[in-house]
N, C-alpha and C positions, 0 to 999 in steps of 0.2 A: 652847127655842125650835131647832129646826132649821137647823144649820147651811148647809143646801142653801138655806134658803128664798128663792124664784125672785127676792126685789128684790136680793137681793146675790150679787154677780157680782165675777168676779177684777178687781184693782186695776186702772186704763186704763195702756196700753204702755209702760213707761221707767221706772213709779214703783219697779219694782223694782229698777233700778237706783239710788238712792239709797238705799240702806237694806244691809246685810248678810247675803248668802246666809244663808237659816234664818229669816229676817221672814214671818211672816203678813201680809198685805196683801187688807183687800178693802173697796171700797165700795158704796152703795148709791143708788138712782137710782131710786128709787121708793116708794109709803108701805108703813109697816108695820105691822098691827095691833096696839094695845097691847096686846092680850089676849096677844102672845105671847113679852110679859115673863114672866120665872122671878119667883117668889115674893118673893126679895131685892131687883128692880130691882123693882117694883112699887108696893112702898113707897115707892120716891125721887119715884113719879109723881102723887105723889092733889094735890099743891098747887099742878101745874104747869096754866098752861092749853094748851087742846087743841093748838096749834100745838107747843109746848116738848115735850108728851108726846111727838108725832109724832118731831120731832127725836133724842128723847132714845131712840127704839123703835129710827129706822135705827142708829143709832149704836149700840145694843146688838146688832142683830143684824151689823153690820159684825164687833164686836169677836168675838160668835160664831163668824162665818168665819174671823175672821183667826187664834182661838184653836184652831180645829178642824185648819188648818195646817200649827198645832207639834205636833200627837198631844193636845189636851185636848178633854174632852166637850163634854157640853152644862152646863158652868159659868153660873154668874150672875158678871157684875160689876157689882157693887153701886155706891152712893154713899159717900167716904170722906170724910175731911174737905176742907172747901173746895169739896164739889160736885166734886171731882176722882174718878175711877172707878178700883174698889179690884180690883186682878187679882188672880188667884190666884197662893200663895206660888212662887216661881221666876220669874215670868213680868214684864217689865215693858210697857205698854202705852201706847197715846195714840189717843186720838178729836176727830174734829172735824167741825163742821157747814156751810156753806154751801149758800146758793140751793137749800133741798130736796134736798139729797145730803149722806152722812156719806160720814165715809172712818175707818175704824183701821187699828191696826199692834200686831202683837203678836210679841214675842219672849222666849225661854228668855234668863236672865240671862247663861247659858253664852255667849250669842249675843250680846249688847248689854249695858250696865249702864244703861242708860235711851235710850229712844226717846222721840220729839216727833216729830208730824204736824200741817198745819193749810192749813187750804182756804179758801180766797179768789176773789171777784172781782178780773179782772183790772182793773185802772184806777188811776189818777191819785191819791193824797191831796190831801184838802183843807186848804190851807197851816196851819190853828191843828191840825190832826192831825200834818201834818208835823216838825210843831218839837215836837209828842210826843214821836213815836215815832222821830224818825232825829236822832243825835250832829251838833255843829256839823260834824263832819269828814264825816261820812255825807251832810250836804248841800251840800258842796263838792265833794265826789264826784260825786253827781246834776247840780249846775250845770256843773260838765266835761262829764256825759258828754250832756247836754242830752234825757235823759229821764226826763221825768217820772215815769212808772210803774216804775219800777223800784224807787221806793217802797215801792211797793204791795209787791214782791218783798221787800222789805228786812222792813216791816213781817210780813211772813208768814213768815219765814227766824225774826223775832227769839219767835214765839211756839212757832212749832217747838221751838226753842230752850229757853225757860222750861218746855216742856212735858218736855221730856227731863231739866231739872234738879232738876224738882219732888223728886222719890224723894231726890234730897239734899238740897234745901234748907227744902223743906215751908214756903215761904212766898211771896207776891207778889216780883216780881222787876220792876222798875222800867226800863222801855224803854232809860234811858239808862244802865242800868248793864251792857249788854253794846253792842259795836261791832260792825259785820257790814262784812267786806271782802269785796265782789263780785266774785267772778270769772267775767263773762258767758261767754265763748267756750265754755267747760265748765260755765256753771252750777252752776259750783260757789262755796264764800264759806270763808272764814275767822273765827271767830270772836274775838272779845278782851275778857276782862272790863276794865272803865275806871275801879274803884274795891276799895276792900280789902273789899267786902260778898261777891265770890266771888272762889271758888278759881280764879288765873290760869291755873294751872295746867291743872285740870281744862274748863274751858270751851274753852281750845286746842286740844283734845283731842277737840273735838267733831267730827264728820264730817257731812257731808250736802248736800244741793242744793237742786234745785227744776225743775218744769216746768213749762208753758204750754200745756195742751189745753181747745178747746171752752170758752172765755172765763173757764177758773179758772188760777187758780196752787195745786198742789201742793208745798208745802215738806216739807223733813226734816232731821230731828238725830239721832244716837247716839252713844254714847260707848260705843266697841269695848270690851268685858270684856278686864280684863288677862288674860293669859296661862296659864296652870297653870303651875305649878313641877313 
């Protein structure tokens, strides 16, 4: 796939501020022909419905553009275990889809040891979903703010955090295993592990934030790489 495919464009203004310098970021706002996928990627879509194939192709178009920004050529991003993207050696990345759009980020491991991105439509969460996603402390904080739509922001951030942690844990992370302390003034947050299932020091080291544009929430998470000795 040509990384300059006309459907892929640089990330929305401000999103690059949510990731470390050296991260490739791209998003897709138009349909992408499934035939643009590379052979290793084509194998993953044979069972998918047409709409899912289109979303997959959009995500791979973004991934290709993001990889090109950090010096990688026309490389495939096939599917690994639990349907996670399989990035080239030495690269960490993440893909998200929402409302007919897709976004991808990619970074060399010297820049970040893990990255995550999520894309959600702005709005509140239904009560049942709210109780599933948010911890009691998060729900108390939301009640104090009186801004129910921030629950959707917490949801998006948790999704990005889980994607960031995936290379380390290789398992499903329950929404209640991580607690998010939002800092709305700066659109940043602090993440905390709530139990013994995750390394508290790793979760606390996650950086990231969010922005809203065009009715969408863009959430980021990344783990800075350890400095070279």
